[in-house]
KESEGU-712980 format. One record per residue (C-alpha): residue number from 1; residue in three letters; x, y, z. Coordinates in pm, 1 decimal, m for minus. Layout:
KESEGU-712980
NUM:Ala:X:Y:Z
...
//
This chain:
KESEGU-712980
1:Met:2853.5:5227.0:1877.0
2:Pro:3171.2:5187.5:1697.5
3:Thr:3423.3:5446.0:1776.0
4:Pro:3445.2:5727.2:1491.1
5:Phe:3693.9:5728.9:1237.2
6:Ile:3844.9:5344.2:1303.7
7:Ala:3608.5:5086.2:1068.5
8:Pro:3572.0:4730.5:1208.1
9:Glu:3746.1:4620.2:913.4
10:Arg:4061.8:4822.0:964.3
11:Ile:4084.1:4689.4:1319.1
12:Ala:4041.1:4301.5:1200.2
13:Ala:4300.1:4331.7:928.8
14:Leu:4543.1:4498.5:1173.9
15:Gln:4496.6:4219.4:1428.1
16:Arg:4534.4:3943.8:1155.8
17:Ala:4854.4:4114.2:1083.7
18:Glu:4980.7:4139.0:1438.8
19:Arg:4900.2:3784.9:1506.2
20:Glu:5103.4:3689.1:1205.1
21:Arg:5402.2:3874.8:1342.3
22:Phe:5403.4:3711.2:1696.9
23:Leu:5399.5:3360.8:1515.8
24:Ala:5703.6:3461.5:1302.2
25:Thr:5878.5:3626.6:1622.4
26:His:5826.2:3370.4:1889.6
27:Pro:5936.0:3044.7:1744.0
28:Ala:6067.5:2911.0:2126.5
29:Ser:5711.3:3018.0:2299.6
30:Leu:5561.6:2802.6:2006.6
31:Ala:5761.3:2534.4:2110.1
32:Leu:5730.3:2535.0:2439.0
33:Gly:5358.3:2578.2:2410.7
34:Glu:5317.6:2244.5:2202.3
35:Ala:5492.6:2057.5:2445.7
36:Ala:5296.8:2199.0:2725.5
37:His:5005.7:2081.3:2564.4
38:Arg:5109.7:1742.0:2649.8
39:His:5089.1:1790.3:3038.9
40:Tyr:4871.0:2096.0:3101.3
41:Leu:4507.9:2165.9:3039.3
42:Phe:4499.4:2448.8:2732.2
43:Gly:4858.7:2396.8:2731.2
44:Val:4931.7:2636.2:3056.2
45:Pro:4969.7:2568.1:3434.2
46:Leu:4665.7:2768.7:3492.7
47:His:4397.4:2809.4:3230.3
48:Trp:4358.3:3214.9:3281.9
49:Met:4720.5:3227.1:3139.8
50:Arg:4598.7:3142.8:2802.9
51:Asp:4339.6:3413.9:2827.8
52:Trp:4577.1:3673.0:2634.5
53:Pro:4489.0:3827.6:2273.3
54:Gly:4720.1:3639.1:2089.5
55:Pro:4788.2:3343.0:1873.5
56:Ala:4984.2:3142.2:2146.9
57:Ser:5109.2:3197.1:2489.8
58:Leu:5398.5:3397.8:2563.5
59:Phe:5662.9:3200.6:2776.6
60:Val:5850.9:3392.3:3049.2
61:Arg:6229.1:3318.9:3094.9
62:Gln:6281.8:3582.7:3332.1
63:Ala:6138.3:3833.1:3520.3
64:Arg:6342.9:4102.2:3725.3
65:Gly:6216.1:4477.4:3826.9
66:Ala:5969.4:4585.3:3575.5
67:Thr:6134.4:4395.1:3283.1
68:Leu:6023.6:4068.1:3131.4
69:Thr:6213.5:3856.4:2935.8
70:Cys:6076.6:3594.3:2697.9
71:Ala:6161.5:3220.7:2601.3
72:Asp:6305.6:3396.7:2252.5
73:Gly:6519.1:3653.1:2438.9
74:Leu:6311.1:3953.8:2366.3
75:Asp:6274.5:4206.4:2643.9
76:Tyr:5927.2:4370.0:2769.2
77:Ala:5856.4:4669.1:2975.5
78:Asp:5601.2:4520.6:3227.1
79:Phe:5315.1:4724.7:3295.7
80:Cys:5085.2:4440.5:3362.7
81:Leu:5327.1:4309.8:3668.9
82:Gly:5131.2:3985.4:3739.1
83:Asp:4784.4:4160.3:3732.6
84:Thr:4901.6:4378.9:4053.0
85:Gly:5093.2:4059.6:4213.4
86:Ala:5427.2:4210.5:4116.1
87:Met:5321.4:4552.5:4196.3
88:Phe:5652.8:4658.9:4354.8
89:Gly:5846.2:4483.2:4054.1
90:His:5932.7:4151.3:3999.8
91:Ser:6166.7:3968.2:4274.7
92:Pro:6256.3:4252.3:4446.6
93:Asp:6583.2:4226.8:4635.2
94:Ala:6450.3:4259.6:5013.5
95:Val:6212.4:3992.4:4960.1
96:Ala:6427.2:3756.0:4732.1
97:Gln:6698.1:3766.5:5006.2
98:Ala:6444.5:3700.5:5278.1
99:Ile:6275.0:3409.4:5099.4
100:Ala:6655.6:3272.3:5040.5
101:Arg:6740.7:3337.3:5409.9
102:Gln:6411.8:3171.1:5544.1
103:Ala:6457.6:2878.2:5277.5
104:Thr:6688.4:2727.6:5513.8
105:Gln:6547.8:2757.6:5840.2
106:Gly:6217.8:2636.0:5753.9
107:Leu:5920.4:2651.6:5499.6
108:Thr:5607.3:2572.0:5690.4
109:Cys:5545.5:2399.8:6037.5
110:Met:5197.8:2489.2:6140.0
111:Leu:5323.4:2718.0:6425.4
112:Pro:5426.7:3101.2:6446.0
113:Thr:5788.0:3205.5:6391.8
114:Asp:5944.6:3437.8:6618.1
115:Arg:5888.6:3718.2:6363.3
116:Ala:5523.2:3719.9:6368.0
117:Pro:5473.0:3988.5:6640.7
118:Ala:5666.9:4227.8:6438.1
119:Val:5470.9:4157.5:6113.3
120:Gly:5146.9:4225.5:6300.9
121:Ala:5266.8:4571.7:6408.2
122:Gly:5399.9:4621.4:6058.1
123:Leu:5038.4:4560.1:5906.8
124:Gln:4924.5:4789.0:6175.0
125:Arg:5170.1:5024.9:6073.4
126:Val:5125.1:5027.7:5715.8
127:Phe:4736.0:4976.7:5684.2
128:Gly:4634.4:5091.5:5994.2
129:Leu:4396.2:4834.1:6163.2
130:Pro:4518.1:4617.9:6499.3
131:Met:4421.1:4259.3:6395.9
132:Trp:4552.6:4065.7:6147.7
133:Gln:4484.9:3673.4:5992.2
134:Leu:4678.0:3550.3:5701.0
135:Ala:4586.1:3369.1:5398.5
136:Leu:4758.3:3204.9:5078.8
137:Ser:4536.5:3447.0:4833.1
138:Ala:4304.4:3694.1:4831.4
139:Ser:4026.0:3469.8:4711.4
140:Asp:4112.7:3259.9:5055.5
141:Ala:4094.2:3594.3:5262.3
142:Asn:3730.7:3699.3:5127.1
143:Arg:3605.4:3330.6:5163.4
144:Phe:3740.5:3366.3:5532.3
145:Val:3615.1:3725.8:5615.1
146:Leu:3255.0:3619.8:5426.0
147:Arg:3242.8:3330.5:5670.1
148:Trp:3310.5:3549.2:5967.1
149:Ala:3084.5:3828.0:5864.5
150:Arg:2808.1:3547.2:5863.8
151:Ala:2896.9:3408.4:6215.4
152:Val:2921.1:3737.2:6392.8
153:Thr:2572.7:3875.1:6232.1
154:Ala:2370.3:3559.2:6218.9
155:Arg:2297.9:3686.5:5883.4
156:Pro:2291.0:3498.5:5570.6
157:Thr:2321.8:3731.6:5291.6
158:Leu:2635.2:3882.6:5079.8
159:Leu:2610.5:4228.5:4885.3
160:Val:2819.3:4297.9:4629.8
161:Phe:2853.6:4579.7:4369.8
162:Asp:2772.8:4484.7:3992.3
163:Gly:3132.3:4437.0:3802.6
164:Cys:3320.1:4339.5:4098.7
165:Tyr:3580.9:4085.5:4152.1
166:His:3700.9:3945.6:4465.6
167:Gly:3888.6:3609.4:4335.6
168:Ala:3735.2:3260.4:4278.4
169:Val:3463.7:3323.5:4568.5
170:Asp:3155.7:3143.1:4432.1
171:Asp:2939.5:3379.4:4652.7
172:Thr:3083.2:3673.6:4430.2
173:Leu:3032.4:3510.8:4087.6
174:Val:2674.5:3624.2:4026.1
175:Asp:2524.6:3869.4:3786.5
176:Leu:2296.5:4125.0:3778.9
177:Asp:1969.9:4152.4:3569.2
178:Thr:1996.1:4518.0:3518.6
179:Ala:1619.1:4503.2:3369.8
180:Ser:1455.7:4284.7:3649.4
181:Val:1731.3:4387.6:3931.2
182:Arg:1750.8:4044.6:3995.3
183:Thr:2052.5:3847.0:4107.4
184:Leu:2148.9:3563.2:3836.2
185:Pro:2381.8:3269.7:3837.3
186:Arg:2665.8:3331.0:3610.8
187:Pro:2652.0:3066.1:3319.1
188:Ser:3032.5:3095.6:3296.8
189:Val:3096.8:2964.5:3585.0
190:Leu:3165.4:2588.2:3594.1
191:Gly:3038.0:2292.6:3792.7
192:Gln:2812.9:2495.2:4007.9
193:Val:2545.5:2258.1:4224.2
194:His:2440.6:2566.3:4456.3
195:Asn:2252.8:2863.7:4360.9
196:His:2468.3:3135.1:4490.7
197:Ala:2204.2:3389.4:4405.5
198:Asp:2014.6:3296.0:4643.5
199:Phe:2235.5:3443.2:4905.0
200:Thr:2427.5:3700.1:4708.9
201:Arg:2242.2:4062.2:4639.4
202:Val:2387.8:4277.7:4364.1
203:Val:2359.4:4636.7:4332.0
204:Pro:2502.1:4866.5:4078.6
205:Phe:2803.7:5070.7:4188.8
206:Asn:2758.8:5431.1:4273.3
207:Asp:2392.3:5401.9:4312.5
208:Leu:2308.1:5473.0:4678.0
209:Pro:1902.2:5462.0:4670.2
210:Ala:2007.9:5082.5:4568.6
211:Leu:2271.5:5007.5:4809.4
212:Glu:2011.7:5125.1:5096.2
213:Ala:1729.1:4908.8:4954.9
214:Ala:1983.9:4589.0:4968.7
215:Leu:2062.2:4675.1:5298.3
216:Gly:1695.5:4772.6:5449.7
217:Gln:1600.4:4412.6:5375.7
218:Gly:1785.4:4341.3:5690.0
219:Asp:1955.9:4005.9:5640.7
220:Val:2286.2:4143.1:5481.7
221:Ala:2598.9:3988.6:5670.2
222:Cys:2854.7:4225.8:5472.5
223:Leu:2933.4:4466.9:5228.6
224:Leu:3208.0:4318.8:5017.2
225:Ala:3347.6:4577.4:4842.6
226:Glu:3670.6:4751.0:4635.4
227:Pro:3688.4:5100.0:4655.1
228:Ala:3665.8:5126.4:4310.0
229:Leu:3567.6:4853.9:4064.6
230:Thr:3888.9:4768.4:3899.8
231:Asn:3859.3:4433.8:3707.2
232:Phe:3593.8:4561.7:3489.2
233:Gly:3697.7:4873.9:3357.0
234:Leu:3842.5:5106.7:3630.5
235:Val:3540.8:5274.3:3766.0
236:Pro:3602.0:5518.6:4078.0
237:Pro:3360.6:5638.2:4340.3
238:Ala:3160.0:5917.0:4293.3
239:Pro:3214.3:6245.3:4528.8
240:Gly:3067.1:6154.8:4896.1
241:Phe:2969.8:5788.0:4761.0
242:Trp:3161.1:5610.5:5047.6
243:Asp:3107.0:5830.7:5330.5
244:Ala:2737.4:5754.0:5248.3
245:Ala:2805.9:5400.4:5168.1
246:Arg:2985.4:5363.0:5533.3
247:Ala:2703.4:5499.7:5726.3
248:Leu:2450.1:5310.1:5588.7
249:Cys:2627.9:4951.6:5672.4
250:Arg:2651.2:5102.8:6010.8
251:Glu:2280.2:5220.8:6015.1
252:His:2174.6:4859.1:5878.5
253:Gly:2430.9:4648.6:6116.4
254:Ala:2627.2:4480.8:5816.0
255:Val:3009.8:4428.6:5826.1
256:Phe:3199.6:4662.0:5578.5
257:Val:3485.4:4460.6:5407.4
258:Cys:3712.2:4671.2:5186.3
259:Asp:3870.4:4442.3:4908.2
260:Glu:4234.7:4641.1:4840.7
261:Thr:4375.9:4375.2:4653.2
262:His:4407.2:4602.3:4331.5
263:Thr:4369.3:4953.3:4512.2
264:Val:4653.7:4886.4:4731.8
265:Ser:4864.3:5096.3:4447.6
266:Thr:4621.9:5396.4:4517.2
267:Ala:4882.4:5527.0:4818.7
268:Leu:5075.6:5375.1:5104.5
269:Gly:4849.3:5199.4:5283.0
270:Gly:4617.5:5164.7:5030.1
271:Tyr:4266.2:5372.1:4905.9
272:Ala:4103.4:5328.7:5256.4
273:Lys:4346.8:5453.2:5440.7
274:Ala:4424.0:5747.5:5196.5
275:His:4039.5:5814.7:5201.7
276:Ala:3961.9:5746.0:5551.5
277:Leu:3720.7:5479.0:5443.4
278:Asp:3692.6:5309.4:5795.9
279:Pro:3656.7:4954.9:5724.9
280:Asp:3566.5:4699.0:5995.6
281:Val:3762.5:4456.0:5789.5
282:Leu:4039.0:4493.0:5526.7
283:Val:4129.0:4240.0:5294.0
284:Ile:4498.4:4260.4:5068.5
285:Gly:4629.5:4006.5:4850.9
286:Lys:4882.8:3938.1:4546.7
287:Ala:5112.9:4198.7:4616.0
288:Val:5087.7:4264.4:5019.4
289:Ala:5420.6:4002.4:5018.2
290:Gly:5602.0:4144.8:4721.1
291:Gly:5454.7:3866.3:4477.3
292:Leu:5473.0:3530.5:4682.0
293:Pro:5170.1:3421.5:4720.8
294:Cys:4980.2:3549.1:5057.5
295:Ala:4705.2:3765.4:5166.1
296:Val:4622.3:3913.9:5495.9
297:Tyr:4298.4:4014.2:5650.4
298:Gly:4294.1:4315.4:5929.3
299:Phe:4009.0:4421.1:6139.2
300:Thr:3908.9:4656.6:6426.4
301:Arg:3920.3:4556.5:6835.3
302:Glu:3556.9:4558.5:6811.6
303:Met:3533.9:4311.0:6499.3
304:Ala:3788.5:4065.9:6657.7
305:Glu:3593.5:4058.0:6954.3
306:Arg:3271.7:3957.0:6787.6
307:Met:3472.2:3691.7:6634.1
308:Thr:3641.1:3580.5:6923.5
309:Ala:3256.4:3534.0:7096.0
310:Ala:3139.2:3321.8:6760.4
311:Lys:3418.8:3099.4:6791.5
312:Asn:3422.5:3045.6:7150.8
313:Ala:3001.2:2972.2:7091.7
314:Ala:3070.7:2725.6:6843.4
315:Pro:3164.0:2357.5:6932.5
316:Glu:3498.6:2221.8:6902.2
317:Gly:3609.2:2148.7:6544.8
318:His:3679.9:2278.0:6207.5
319:Ser:3587.4:2625.5:6185.2
320:Gly:3587.9:2608.1:5788.5
321:Ile:3823.0:2890.8:5812.7
322:Gly:4217.7:2904.5:5727.4
323:Thr:4384.7:2608.3:5538.8
324:Thr:4732.1:2450.6:5709.4
325:Leu:4972.7:2656.3:5483.2
326:Ser:4833.4:3005.8:5623.2
327:Gly:5057.7:3198.9:5780.8
328:Asn:5355.5:2958.9:5688.6
329:Ala:5753.3:3053.0:5807.4
330:Leu:5814.6:3154.1:5440.4
331:Thr:5564.3:3396.3:5382.0
332:Leu:5629.7:3545.8:5681.9
333:Ala:5947.6:3630.5:5619.6
334:Ala:5880.7:3775.1:5275.2
335:Leu:5549.1:3979.8:5421.2
336:Asp:5817.0:4104.5:5676.3
337:Ala:6064.7:4217.0:5435.5
338:Ala:5804.0:4355.5:5216.7
339:Leu:5648.8:4582.1:5471.1
340:Gln:5988.5:4728.5:5596.1
341:His:6103.9:4757.3:5213.6
342:Leu:5836.9:4795.2:4978.7
343:His:5540.5:4934.2:5157.4
344:Thr:5742.8:5261.1:5190.6
345:Gln:5655.4:5623.3:5093.5
346:Ala:5983.0:5624.3:4872.5
347:Ser:5798.3:5349.2:4663.3
348:Tyr:5492.4:5561.7:4614.0
349:Asp:5629.1:5855.0:4543.2
350:His:5849.3:5706.7:4251.1
351:Met:5513.2:5494.1:4122.9
352:Leu:5267.1:5822.7:4133.6
353:Ala:5509.6:6092.8:3989.6
354:Leu:5569.5:5835.4:3695.2
355:Ala:5187.1:5717.0:3653.8
356:Gly:5102.0:6102.1:3666.3
357:Gln:5361.8:6156.4:3379.7
358:Leu:5234.8:5863.9:3168.7
359:Glu:4857.3:5945.4:3209.9
360:Arg:4975.5:6311.7:3105.0
361:Gly:5086.9:6155.1:2794.6
362:Leu:4812.0:5944.5:2688.4
363:Val:4566.4:6213.6:2752.1
364:Glu:4732.5:6457.1:2529.7
365:Arg:4782.1:6201.6:2237.4
366:Ile:4403.1:6121.5:2256.4
367:Ala:4328.4:6475.4:2274.8
368:Arg:4525.7:6513.7:1951.2
369:Thr:4367.3:6268.2:1767.4
370:Gly:4030.2:6391.9:1858.8
371:Leu:3875.4:6014.8:1954.3
372:Pro:3606.2:6033.0:2229.6
373:Trp:3862.1:5777.0:2484.7
374:Thr:3910.8:5827.3:2862.3
375:Val:4229.0:5762.8:3093.6
376:Thr:4126.8:5697.5:3435.7
377:Arg:4380.5:5671.0:3700.3
378:Leu:4400.1:5584.1:4090.6
379:Gly:4718.3:5649.0:4201.2
380:Ala:4967.5:5421.8:3976.3
381:Arg:4720.7:5242.4:3848.6
382:Met:4518.3:5396.6:3532.4
383:Glu:4295.2:5226.0:3250.5
384:Leu:4227.9:5363.7:2865.3
385:Gln:3843.6:5345.5:2852.5
386:Phe:3734.3:5379.9:2467.9
387:Met:3446.8:5596.2:2594.0
388:Pro:3390.7:5964.6:2611.5
389:His:3357.4:5964.0:2991.9
390:Thr:3475.6:5795.4:3292.5
391:Pro:3219.3:5500.4:3377.4
392:Arg:3005.3:5548.6:3605.2
393:His:2894.4:5138.8:3673.3
394:Ala:2959.0:4850.5:3539.8
395:Gln:2674.2:4911.0:3298.5
396:Asp:2855.6:5190.8:3108.5
397:Val:3145.3:4952.6:3031.8
398:Arg:2907.3:4689.5:2905.9
399:Glu:2736.5:4914.6:2671.0
400:Gln:3048.5:5119.1:2550.6
401:Ala:3346.9:4892.3:2590.9
402:Arg:3547.3:4794.4:2262.9
403:Ser:3677.4:4453.7:2316.2
404:Asp:3821.5:4465.0:1946.5
405:Leu:4012.4:4755.4:1989.3
406:Glu:4160.1:4634.1:2344.7
407:Ala:4302.3:4287.0:2181.1
408:Leu:4480.7:4481.8:1903.0
409:Leu:4619.0:4713.2:2150.2
410:His:4743.4:4446.1:2381.7
411:Leu:4880.7:4221.7:2093.6
412:Phe:5014.1:4560.8:1917.2
413:Met:5191.7:4650.5:2210.0
414:Leu:5341.3:4307.5:2300.8
415:Asn:5489.3:4277.2:1988.3
416:Arg:5706.5:4564.1:2053.6
417:Gly:5805.1:4508.9:2393.9
418:Val:5502.8:4618.6:2600.2
419:Val:5312.7:4411.4:2821.3
420:Leu:4976.2:4537.4:2934.6
421:Thr:4705.9:4379.0:3150.8
422:Pro:4506.4:4123.8:2951.2
423:Phe:4098.8:4132.2:2978.0
424:His:4140.0:4527.5:3004.8
425:Ser:4356.3:4813.8:2911.5
426:Met:4503.0:4854.4:3245.9
427:Val:4843.5:5001.5:3340.2
428:Leu:5037.5:4985.2:3615.8
429:Val:5322.2:5142.8:3725.3
430:Ser:5593.2:4990.7:3973.7
431:Pro:5900.1:5118.4:4180.4
432:Ala:6107.6:4942.4:3992.0
433:Thr:5962.4:5095.6:3642.9
434:Gln:6153.0:5380.4:3484.5
435:Ala:6093.9:5707.5:3279.3
436:Ala:6247.3:5521.5:2963.3
437:Asp:5949.6:5226.6:3001.2
438:Val:5701.5:5535.1:3001.0
439:Glu:5828.0:5682.4:2699.8
440:Arg:5867.8:5317.0:2550.0
441:Leu:5489.1:5277.6:2623.1
442:Leu:5412.0:5608.1:2467.8
443:Ala:5600.9:5559.6:2165.2
444:Val:5427.0:5246.4:2097.6
445:Phe:5111.7:5420.8:2165.1
446:Asp:5180.2:5693.1:1898.9
447:Glu:5266.3:5414.5:1692.0
448:Trp:4945.7:5228.6:1716.6
449:Leu:4720.8:5558.6:1658.4
450:Ala:4946.8:5584.1:1344.7
451:Ala:4856.4:5263.2:1219.8
452:Leu:4484.1:5324.8:1338.5
453:Ala:4469.8:5625.6:1124.1
454:Ala:4648.9:5495.4:802.3
455:Ala:4306.1:5297.4:676.5
//
């Protein structure tokens, strides 16, 4: 149903005006886009970079702290932060200096560096689990963990939640048909030749009976899950959900894999540590090394013993797990610096205080308008949702989300110097974010609400 008091025609007219404003104020980005089209698919190095709700790509000249500067010299308060990749701010000094030092001492050699033991100890200190492996992205880490889980359980099936996002892992790019409760191939995925729906089961988030029924079939190698859905709107767990879900995994012999790639912004050590989820395996990507491409997966000693046994029982040869650049010298240097200087209580104290201030400001403004909208916050991360209640599962989002309002809000904010995460209305606060950045976002939000009301 359309949001009350805001006619779709009004939203469309405002969107047209904002597109014209962007084109008029970003000539350098437009020129760079035209030149890039001669060399890049869709004019960008990664085709996702084009999936912003504007008429052309914004080209960045510099990113520092919580500020972006585009090719036209315009500054932006950045609340997207590379969709969490720059969660601690762009180019934090400690990481930038560590990268510069290591760059003269070797980038990669497929051997551990002398700082490897210290990095392992740092990972255990911050995140709690004793044993670790490195990858270049959370997509890779999740692929590798899924292979390990299938190896140690001798089971074929992956279990995920409807609306999950675990990177470019083929097995997870499937959909739930809510009518038949069947898992279906996702039609948007390009180049599929294998039917991953045959070996992946999807259930609604926060639905314990469905989870128990899926696990009860006895063929599930692992439950791969975010502590809260984060890429399909922000959907938090219901009270007591994870205690019961963890117990079900243990009862039915499934490995519990917690993907904290986005929820690491909840608290120091992530959501799992803060809420004692006790996963068998923990995956963290994007932000873990301060924005340098890196991911880690940690696991219990019991899980390590099972992994070791599975590897030793297999014939010699490539395990299908890992890449040559995993754990390279440059990554270890950046990760070491990040664990010492970014993953600190001081970072989170700053982030959480400002996030609370921003949440209160948004809630107060929404309340004054009488609009049936919700702000859902998880630590330093929050989502503006155009629905009257916090969603309980992905289907809630499908039924009530307003893509037209989301697209308008993004472009309206961008044209006034505030960057939100594309695809949905997510806002992330970093240790580099300042009170003035929060005030800037709230001032533009006031302007947006006034524009919507001036029909």
